[in-house]
C-alpha positions as CSV (number, residue, x, y, z in Angstrom):
1,M,-206.2,-18.3,-148.4
2,V,-208.2,-16.1,-150.9
3,K,-209.9,-13.1,-149.7
4,G,-213.6,-13.3,-149.9
5,R,-213.8,-17.3,-149.7
6,T,-215.5,-18.5,-146.6
7,G,-216.0,-21.9,-144.8
8,T,-214.2,-25.0,-146.5
9,R,-213.7,-22.8,-149.6
10,E,-210.8,-21.2,-147.9
11,W,-209.2,-24.6,-147.9
12,A,-210.2,-26.2,-150.9
13,R,-211.9,-25.8,-154.2
14,Y,-214.0,-28.9,-154.0
15,N,-215.2,-31.4,-151.4
16,V,-215.7,-35.2,-151.4
17,N,-217.8,-37.2,-149.1
18,I,-218.9,-40.8,-149.0
19,Q,-221.2,-40.9,-145.9
20,I,-224.5,-39.4,-144.6
21,G,-223.9,-39.0,-140.7
22,C,-221.2,-39.2,-138.4
23,K,-220.6,-40.8,-135.2
24,N,-218.6,-38.1,-133.6
25,G,-221.9,-36.2,-132.6
26,C,-220.6,-32.8,-132.5
27,R,-223.1,-30.4,-131.0
28,Y,-222.0,-27.7,-133.4
29,C,-221.8,-29.5,-136.6
30,Y,-222.8,-27.7,-139.6
31,A,-223.6,-30.9,-141.7
32,R,-225.6,-32.6,-139.0
33,Y,-227.8,-29.2,-138.6
34,N,-228.1,-29.1,-142.4
35,A,-229.3,-32.6,-142.7
36,V,-231.5,-32.7,-139.5
37,K,-232.8,-29.2,-138.9
38,R,-232.7,-27.3,-142.5
39,F,-233.2,-29.9,-145.0
40,K,-234.7,-32.9,-142.9
41,N,-233.0,-35.6,-144.6
42,C,-232.6,-37.8,-141.7
43,T,-233.5,-37.6,-137.9
44,A,-230.8,-36.6,-135.0
45,E,-230.9,-40.4,-134.1
46,E,-230.2,-41.6,-137.8
47,W,-227.5,-39.0,-138.0
48,L,-225.4,-40.9,-135.4
49,E,-225.9,-44.2,-137.4
50,P,-223.8,-43.2,-140.3
51,V,-224.7,-44.8,-143.9
52,I,-221.8,-45.3,-146.3
53,I,-223.1,-44.0,-150.0
54,Q,-221.6,-46.8,-152.0
55,S,-222.0,-45.2,-155.3
56,N,-219.7,-42.3,-154.0
57,V,-217.0,-45.1,-153.1
58,A,-217.4,-46.8,-156.5
59,M,-217.4,-43.8,-159.0
60,P,-214.4,-42.6,-160.7
61,Y,-212.6,-39.5,-159.6
62,P,-210.6,-37.8,-162.3
63,K,-208.1,-35.0,-162.1
64,R,-209.6,-31.5,-161.0
65,Q,-208.2,-28.0,-160.7
66,G,-207.3,-27.0,-157.5
67,V,-207.1,-28.8,-153.8
68,G,-210.0,-31.1,-153.0
69,M,-211.0,-31.6,-149.3
70,Y,-211.9,-35.1,-147.8
71,P,-214.0,-35.4,-146.1
72,S,-216.3,-32.3,-145.3
73,R,-219.5,-33.7,-143.8
74,H,-218.2,-36.6,-141.9
75,D,-215.0,-38.2,-140.5
76,I,-212.8,-41.0,-141.1
77,T,-213.5,-43.8,-139.0
78,P,-212.5,-47.3,-138.5
79,R,-215.9,-48.2,-140.0
80,N,-215.3,-46.5,-143.3
81,L,-211.4,-46.5,-143.3
82,S,-211.1,-49.1,-146.0
83,D,-213.5,-47.2,-148.3
84,S,-211.9,-43.8,-147.3
85,V,-208.6,-45.4,-148.4
86,R,-209.9,-46.7,-151.7
87,V,-211.3,-43.1,-152.6
88,L,-208.1,-41.3,-151.5
89,H,-206.4,-43.8,-154.1
90,K,-208.5,-42.8,-156.8
91,L,-208.2,-39.0,-156.0
92,L,-204.2,-39.4,-155.7
93,D,-203.7,-41.5,-158.6
94,A,-205.5,-39.2,-160.9
95,G,-202.9,-36.7,-159.7
96,N,-205.1,-34.4,-157.4
97,E,-204.0,-32.7,-154.4
98,V,-206.0,-33.8,-151.3
99,L,-206.5,-32.2,-148.1
100,L,-207.8,-34.7,-145.4
101,V,-209.3,-33.1,-142.5
102,S,-210.3,-35.2,-139.4
103,K,-210.6,-35.4,-135.6
104,P,-208.2,-38.3,-136.0
105,H,-208.3,-42.0,-134.8
106,I,-204.7,-43.1,-134.2
107,D,-205.1,-46.4,-136.0
108,C,-206.7,-44.7,-139.0
109,I,-204.0,-42.3,-139.4
110,R,-201.2,-44.8,-139.0
111,Q,-202.8,-47.0,-141.9
112,I,-203.3,-44.0,-144.0
113,C,-199.8,-42.7,-143.6
114,D,-198.5,-46.3,-144.4
115,A,-200.8,-46.4,-147.5
116,F,-199.8,-43.0,-148.9
117,R,-196.0,-42.4,-148.2
118,G,-195.5,-42.2,-151.7
119,Y,-198.2,-39.5,-152.4
120,R,-196.8,-37.0,-149.6
121,K,-196.4,-34.3,-152.1
122,Q,-200.2,-34.4,-153.0
123,L,-201.7,-35.2,-149.7
124,S,-201.8,-33.0,-146.8
125,L,-203.2,-33.9,-143.3
126,R,-205.2,-31.2,-141.2
127,F,-206.5,-32.4,-137.8
128,T,-209.4,-30.5,-135.8
129,I,-208.2,-29.7,-132.2
130,G,-210.1,-27.2,-130.4
131,S,-209.0,-27.4,-127.0
132,M,-206.5,-29.3,-124.7
133,D,-209.2,-29.9,-122.3
134,D,-210.9,-33.4,-122.6
135,R,-213.8,-32.1,-120.6
136,V,-214.6,-29.4,-123.1
137,L,-213.9,-31.9,-126.0
138,S,-216.0,-34.5,-124.6
139,F,-219.0,-32.0,-124.2
140,W,-218.7,-30.3,-127.7
141,E,-217.7,-33.5,-129.7
142,P,-218.8,-36.4,-127.4
143,N,-217.9,-39.4,-129.5
144,A,-214.4,-38.1,-131.1
145,P,-211.0,-39.0,-130.0
146,G,-209.5,-36.9,-127.0
147,F,-206.8,-34.6,-127.0
148,N,-203.8,-36.9,-126.3
149,E,-204.9,-39.3,-129.3
150,R,-205.5,-36.3,-131.7
151,T,-201.7,-34.9,-130.6
152,L,-200.5,-38.5,-131.1
153,C,-201.9,-38.4,-134.9
154,L,-200.4,-35.1,-135.6
155,E,-196.9,-36.1,-134.2
156,H,-197.2,-39.3,-136.3
157,A,-198.2,-37.5,-139.7
158,F,-195.4,-35.3,-139.0
159,E,-193.0,-37.9,-138.3
160,S,-193.9,-39.5,-141.4
161,G,-192.9,-36.6,-143.7
162,F,-196.6,-35.3,-144.5
163,Q,-197.5,-31.6,-144.6
164,T,-199.5,-31.4,-141.3
165,S,-201.7,-28.6,-140.1
166,V,-204.4,-28.1,-137.4
167,S,-207.7,-26.5,-137.4
168,C,-208.8,-24.8,-134.3
169,E,-212.3,-24.0,-135.6
170,P,-214.1,-23.8,-133.8
171,F,-211.9,-22.9,-130.8
172,L,-213.7,-24.2,-127.8
173,D,-211.7,-22.9,-124.6
174,C,-213.4,-20.3,-122.5
175,V,-210.8,-18.7,-120.8
176,V,-208.8,-16.4,-123.2
177,D,-206.8,-14.2,-120.7
178,N,-205.2,-17.3,-119.1
179,I,-202.3,-18.3,-121.7
180,S,-202.8,-22.3,-120.9
181,G,-206.4,-21.9,-121.4
182,S,-206.6,-20.2,-124.8
183,P,-205.7,-21.0,-128.3
184,F,-202.1,-19.5,-127.5
185,G,-201.5,-22.4,-125.2
186,L,-203.1,-25.0,-127.5
187,F,-200.8,-23.6,-130.6
188,T,-197.5,-23.5,-128.3
189,V,-198.1,-27.4,-127.4
190,L,-198.8,-28.4,-131.1
191,K,-196.6,-25.8,-132.8
192,P,-193.6,-28.3,-133.0
193,Y,-195.6,-30.8,-135.3
194,I,-197.0,-28.2,-137.6
195,K,-195.5,-27.7,-141.0
196,D,-198.1,-25.7,-142.8
197,S,-200.5,-23.9,-140.7
198,F,-202.6,-23.5,-137.6
199,W,-206.1,-22.1,-138.3
200,I,-208.6,-20.2,-135.7
201,G,-212.1,-19.8,-136.2
202,K,-215.4,-19.1,-134.2
203,L,-218.3,-21.6,-133.5
204,N,-220.4,-19.9,-136.3
205,Q,-224.2,-19.7,-136.1
206,F,-224.2,-20.3,-132.5
207,D,-227.7,-20.2,-131.6
208,E,-229.2,-21.9,-134.9
209,R,-226.5,-25.0,-134.9
210,V,-225.6,-25.8,-131.5
211,D,-227.8,-28.9,-130.5
212,M,-228.8,-28.4,-126.8
213,T,-230.6,-31.6,-126.6
214,G,-230.1,-33.2,-123.2
215,V,-227.9,-30.4,-122.1
216,T,-228.2,-29.8,-118.2
217,S,-228.2,-26.2,-116.6
218,E,-225.0,-27.2,-115.0
219,Q,-223.5,-27.9,-118.2
220,E,-224.9,-24.7,-120.1
221,E,-223.4,-22.7,-117.3
222,R,-219.9,-24.5,-117.6
223,F,-219.5,-25.0,-121.5
224,V,-222.0,-22.9,-123.5
225,K,-222.4,-19.6,-121.9
226,P,-218.5,-19.0,-121.4
227,L,-217.9,-20.0,-124.8
228,K,-220.6,-17.5,-126.2
229,A,-218.8,-14.8,-124.2
230,A,-215.3,-16.1,-125.1
231,Q,-216.3,-15.4,-128.7
232,S,-216.9,-11.7,-128.4
233,D,-214.9,-9.2,-130.6
234,E,-213.1,-8.3,-127.4
235,M,-211.9,-11.8,-126.9
236,I,-211.0,-12.2,-130.2
237,Y,-208.9,-9.0,-130.3
238,T,-207.0,-10.8,-127.1
239,I,-206.3,-13.8,-129.3
240,Y,-205.1,-11.7,-132.2
241,R,-202.6,-9.5,-130.0
242,Q,-201.3,-12.8,-128.7
243,L,-200.7,-14.7,-132.0
244,Q,-200.4,-12.1,-134.8
245,D,-196.9,-12.4,-135.2
246,E,-196.8,-16.2,-135.5
247,P,-196.0,-17.1,-139.2
248,L,-198.0,-20.4,-138.8
249,I,-201.3,-18.5,-137.7
250,R,-204.1,-18.3,-140.2
251,W,-207.4,-16.5,-139.2
252,K,-210.5,-18.1,-140.5
253,D,-213.3,-15.7,-142.1
254,S,-215.1,-15.5,-138.6
255,F,-212.2,-14.1,-137.0
256,R,-211.3,-11.8,-140.2
257,E,-214.5,-10.3,-140.0
258,V,-213.6,-8.8,-136.4
259,I,-209.9,-8.1,-137.1
260,E,-210.4,-6.3,-140.3
261,K,-212.9,-4.0,-138.6
């Protein structure tokens, strides 16, 4: 981690993407917000029907300085897996170090681990897991895999000998004074399969980015308002006190701003 860097720049020097749109439909997605709301490159409906940019797949990927992150504006899914493997091969064959970040599908991760066993010193796998509660995940990330499948992917990557890590950004649990319902509980469950790090961060720009389309008043009371409250400075300090002595823990910029006050 380099002090002063934020967002994906805390993890990688450059990003590689081959697709516009993402089927996951995450309500907080910064890439969806930029494409749909900020720059108006597509509609919300079009975002959920991803289009692969074939020129990005076909282009060469020479050796570059620093770690590259793949992907950062979409996910790896069965639909784009073959193109993702093709691009990853180009990056790794050129000698690049790559951080793969995903809300993972087990079929995809099994194929990726098989295809890149010879690149385990260059390829690290980081999986986004913000909660153990599938009700929470299905609200915030409606079309992404559930907790059990993501955990199975982490276990498989770990047992396959890859550098493994977890992104709990954003952390999505609302009850942070209950150990089982906090990032502490999530970390405890996943820790045996983490070789590198466990990153914790807030849901950034909550009011601007969160897509409230179709959210009922009941869902707002159950998922939205409690998460806002759980991201207060006081609650962040609670999480910090629980996990500050764990060597695998890394604090994203949104947490550091509060911790370093």
